[in-house]
C-alpha positions as CSV (number, residue, x, y, z in Angstrom):
1,X,18.6,71.2,144.4
2,X,16.5,67.7,144.6
3,X,13.2,66.9,143.0
4,X,10.4,64.9,145.4
5,X,6.7,64.4,143.9
6,X,7.5,66.9,142.1
7,X,8.5,69.8,143.6
8,X,12.3,70.8,144.0
9,X,13.8,71.2,147.3
10,X,17.4,72.7,147.9
11,X,18.3,70.8,150.7
12,X,17.1,67.5,152.0
13,X,15.8,69.1,155.3
14,X,12.9,69.9,153.8
15,X,11.5,67.6,151.8
16,X,8.6,66.1,154.3
17,X,9.6,63.3,157.1
18,X,7.5,60.4,155.2
19,X,8.7,60.7,152.0
20,X,12.1,60.5,153.1
21,X,11.1,56.9,154.8
22,X,10.1,55.6,152.4
23,X,13.1,55.8,149.8
24,X,15.2,54.2,153.2
25,X,12.9,51.8,154.7
26,X,11.0,50.3,151.0
27,X,12.8,48.2,147.8
28,X,14.0,51.2,145.2
29,X,12.8,51.1,141.2
30,X,15.0,52.9,139.6
31,X,15.0,54.2,136.2
32,X,18.2,55.4,134.6
33,X,17.6,58.3,131.3
34,X,20.4,59.5,129.5
35,X,19.4,62.9,128.7
36,X,22.0,64.4,125.4
37,X,22.2,68.5,124.7
38,X,18.3,68.7,126.9
39,X,17.0,65.8,125.5
40,X,15.9,63.2,126.8
41,X,17.5,59.6,125.1
42,X,14.8,56.7,124.6
43,X,12.2,58.4,126.9
44,X,9.3,56.3,125.7
45,X,10.3,53.6,125.9
46,X,11.8,53.9,129.6
47,X,8.7,55.3,130.4
48,X,6.5,52.5,129.6
49,X,8.9,50.1,130.8
50,X,8.6,51.8,133.9
51,X,4.8,51.6,134.2
52,X,5.1,47.6,132.9
53,X,7.5,46.8,136.3
54,X,5.0,49.0,138.3
55,X,2.4,46.8,137.6
56,X,4.3,43.8,138.0
57,X,4.8,45.2,141.9
58,X,1.7,46.0,142.6
59,X,2.7,49.6,143.0
60,X,0.0,52.7,143.2
61,X,0.3,55.0,139.5
62,X,0.0,58.1,140.0
63,X,-2.7,60.1,137.7
64,X,0.3,62.5,137.7
65,X,2.3,59.2,135.9
66,X,2.0,60.3,132.9
67,X,5.0,60.8,130.2
68,X,4.0,64.1,129.2
69,X,4.0,65.8,133.3
70,X,6.9,63.1,133.9
71,X,9.1,65.0,131.1
72,X,8.0,68.0,132.3
73,X,9.5,67.1,136.4
74,X,13.1,66.1,134.6
75,X,13.4,68.6,132.2
76,X,12.7,71.5,135.3
77,X,15.3,69.8,137.8
78,X,17.9,69.5,135.2
79,X,17.0,73.2,134.1
80,X,18.1,74.4,138.0
81,X,21.1,71.8,137.8
82,X,22.8,73.2,134.9
83,X,22.4,76.5,133.1
84,X,22.9,75.9,129.6
85,X,22.3,72.4,127.8
86,X,22.5,69.2,130.4
87,X,23.8,66.4,129.1
88,X,23.9,63.5,131.5
89,X,22.3,60.6,133.3
90,X,18.8,60.8,135.1
91,X,17.6,58.5,137.6
92,X,13.7,58.5,138.1
93,X,13.0,56.4,141.5
94,X,9.9,55.1,143.0
95,X,8.8,53.6,146.0
96,X,6.0,52.9,148.1
97,X,4.9,54.9,151.0
98,X,4.6,52.1,153.6
99,X,4.4,48.4,153.6
100,X,0.8,46.6,151.9
101,X,-1.3,46.3,155.3
102,X,-5.3,45.0,154.4
103,X,-5.9,48.7,155.3
104,X,-4.4,49.6,152.2
105,X,-2.8,46.9,150.2
106,X,-1.4,48.9,147.8
107,X,0.4,51.9,149.4
108,X,0.6,55.2,148.4
109,X,3.7,56.2,145.1
110,X,6.2,58.3,146.1
111,X,9.1,59.5,143.4
112,X,11.9,61.3,142.9
113,X,14.7,62.4,141.1
114,X,18.3,63.2,140.9
115,X,20.7,64.0,138.5
116,X,24.0,63.7,136.9
117,X,25.2,65.9,134.9
118,X,28.0,64.5,132.8
119,X,30.9,66.8,130.4
120,X,31.9,63.6,129.0
121,X,29.5,61.8,126.6
122,X,26.0,59.8,127.5
123,X,27.1,57.2,125.6
124,X,30.6,56.1,125.7
125,X,32.9,53.1,125.0
126,X,35.3,51.1,127.6
127,X,37.8,48.9,127.5
128,X,37.8,46.7,130.2
129,X,41.1,46.1,132.0
130,X,40.4,43.3,134.0
131,X,38.7,39.8,133.5
132,X,35.2,39.3,134.2
133,X,33.5,35.5,135.4
134,X,31.4,33.7,136.3
135,X,29.2,34.2,139.9
136,X,28.8,30.9,140.7
137,X,27.7,30.8,144.6
138,X,24.0,31.4,144.0
139,X,22.1,31.4,140.6
140,X,18.7,33.6,139.8
141,X,15.3,32.1,139.3
142,X,14.2,32.9,135.4
143,X,10.6,35.1,135.0
144,X,8.8,37.5,134.3
145,X,10.0,39.2,137.8
146,X,13.7,39.4,137.4
147,X,13.3,41.6,133.8
148,X,12.7,44.4,136.8
149,X,15.8,46.7,136.8
150,X,16.0,46.5,140.8
151,X,15.1,42.4,141.1
152,X,16.9,40.7,143.5
153,X,19.5,43.4,144.9
154,X,20.5,41.1,147.8
155,X,21.6,38.7,145.5
156,X,23.3,41.0,143.0
157,X,25.2,43.0,146.1
158,X,26.7,39.3,147.3
159,X,28.0,39.2,143.8
160,X,29.6,42.3,143.4
161,X,31.3,41.6,146.9
162,X,32.6,38.6,144.7
163,X,33.7,41.0,142.1
164,X,35.8,43.2,144.2
165,X,36.9,40.7,146.4
166,X,38.8,39.2,143.3
167,X,39.7,42.0,141.2
168,X,37.2,41.0,137.7
169,X,35.0,43.6,135.9
170,X,32.1,42.2,135.9
171,X,30.6,39.2,137.0
172,X,28.6,36.9,134.3
173,X,25.2,35.8,135.8
174,X,23.4,32.4,135.9
175,X,20.0,31.1,136.4
176,X,19.1,28.1,137.8
177,X,19.2,26.3,134.4
178,X,23.1,26.9,134.8
179,X,22.0,28.9,131.7
180,X,24.0,32.5,131.0
181,X,21.5,35.6,132.3
182,X,23.7,38.7,131.7
183,X,26.5,40.7,133.2
184,X,25.8,42.7,136.6
185,X,26.3,46.0,134.5
186,X,24.1,45.3,132.0
187,X,22.6,42.7,128.7
188,X,25.3,40.7,127.6
189,X,26.7,39.9,124.2
190,X,29.0,37.4,122.1
191,X,29.7,37.5,118.9
192,X,31.2,35.3,116.5
193,X,31.8,35.8,113.5
194,X,29.3,38.1,112.4
195,X,26.6,36.1,114.6
196,X,25.6,38.1,118.1
197,X,24.2,36.0,120.6
198,X,22.3,37.5,123.6
199,X,20.3,35.9,126.4
200,X,16.8,35.1,125.4
201,X,14.7,37.6,128.0
202,X,13.5,34.2,130.0
203,X,16.0,33.5,130.7
204,X,16.1,35.9,133.8
205,X,17.9,39.4,132.3
206,X,16.0,42.2,132.5
207,X,14.1,44.3,129.6
208,X,16.5,48.0,129.4
209,X,15.7,50.1,126.8
210,X,19.4,49.9,125.0
211,X,19.2,46.4,124.8
212,X,16.0,46.6,122.9
213,X,17.2,49.5,120.8
214,X,20.3,47.4,120.1
215,X,19.0,44.4,119.2
216,X,16.0,46.0,116.7
217,X,19.2,48.1,115.3
218,X,21.7,45.3,114.7
219,X,18.3,42.9,113.0
220,X,17.8,45.5,110.3
221,X,21.6,45.4,109.6
222,X,22.4,43.0,106.6
223,X,25.6,42.6,108.3
224,X,24.7,40.8,111.5
225,X,22.4,37.2,112.7
226,X,21.2,38.8,116.1
227,X,20.1,35.4,117.8
228,X,18.2,35.7,121.6
229,X,18.4,32.1,123.3
230,X,19.8,30.3,125.9
231,X,23.5,30.4,126.5
232,X,25.7,27.9,128.1
233,X,29.2,29.1,130.1
234,X,30.5,26.8,128.1
235,X,29.8,29.4,124.5
236,X,31.4,32.3,126.1
237,X,35.0,30.9,125.9
238,X,33.9,30.3,122.1
239,X,33.0,33.3,120.9
240,X,35.9,36.0,119.3
241,X,34.3,38.6,121.2
242,X,32.5,39.6,124.6
243,X,30.7,42.7,125.1
244,X,28.4,44.9,128.1
245,X,25.2,46.9,127.3
246,X,24.0,49.2,130.0
247,X,22.0,52.5,130.1
248,X,24.1,53.1,132.7
249,X,27.6,53.1,131.7
250,X,27.3,52.6,127.7
251,X,29.3,49.9,126.2
252,X,32.4,48.4,126.8
253,X,34.1,45.4,125.7
254,X,35.7,42.5,128.1
255,X,39.3,42.2,127.4
256,X,39.4,38.4,128.9
257,X,37.5,35.7,130.6
258,X,39.5,33.3,131.9
259,X,42.8,32.1,129.8
260,X,40.7,33.7,127.3
261,X,41.4,36.9,125.3
262,X,38.6,38.4,123.3
263,X,39.3,41.0,120.1
264,X,37.5,44.0,119.7
265,X,37.0,44.1,116.2
266,X,33.1,44.2,115.6
267,X,32.4,45.7,118.5
268,X,33.7,48.9,117.5
269,X,31.5,48.6,115.2
270,X,28.5,48.2,116.8
271,X,29.4,51.0,119.2
272,X,29.9,53.4,116.2
273,X,26.5,52.1,114.7
274,X,25.1,52.8,117.5
275,X,26.1,56.0,118.4
276,X,25.2,57.4,115.4
277,X,21.5,55.4,116.1
278,X,21.7,57.7,119.6
279,X,23.0,61.4,117.6
280,X,20.0,60.5,115.0
281,X,17.0,61.0,118.3
282,X,18.4,64.5,118.6
């Protein structure tokens, strides 16, 4: 089952060709959303992030793009894919129907919803079995544009090629100031004692929903000191622990960076804290 423009199709052959062409030829903005037992997690935050990204990219926001209507369309397609309670990830994809022109500087918007049911919990904890390393072939500029999920897609694809060629679990990205941005998979957190450091948004990292939720949760706890700042790559080797938080993949701890081997004690506690918070939203 496929969902395009709010309509469900049993075959891609049924989808109007101009809509499919938009997703093939234009840049696609994707919001990855977790659903647990038919409950859309952090839906308001995902919706506001999507709207902000579309405004930055000068995309048309159709009148049907209300929070209530999109939630209904998401739940409709999940019901068609799974008979009982749905748990998994949904990708809400948005693209311009054409390139901007004098006649239509802001083209109409096409959107699709794709579904990925999961038997495992939607928020997982994993331990990386391969090391992580810096990607230094190219650097990303800072600024508002790079907080968008699909920003610099070609640049990130080159970084993934470097990761796969060298058998790393992930790659750490740097900005033009040679400061850490994030990893390819998600927000990067350095743990030193009870101090949790992560790159600030003005460094160029993506403004993800899980990142925002975890930071708010940690700031309420007296057990941790949370700092958003510019972080030098040299700080990685001084950290006790290193973990990545991703809207798509959950939380995973990094075991090794070059000769530095990391612990996982605080990371596991943070995962348990965040998982309990997610479960409280159901």
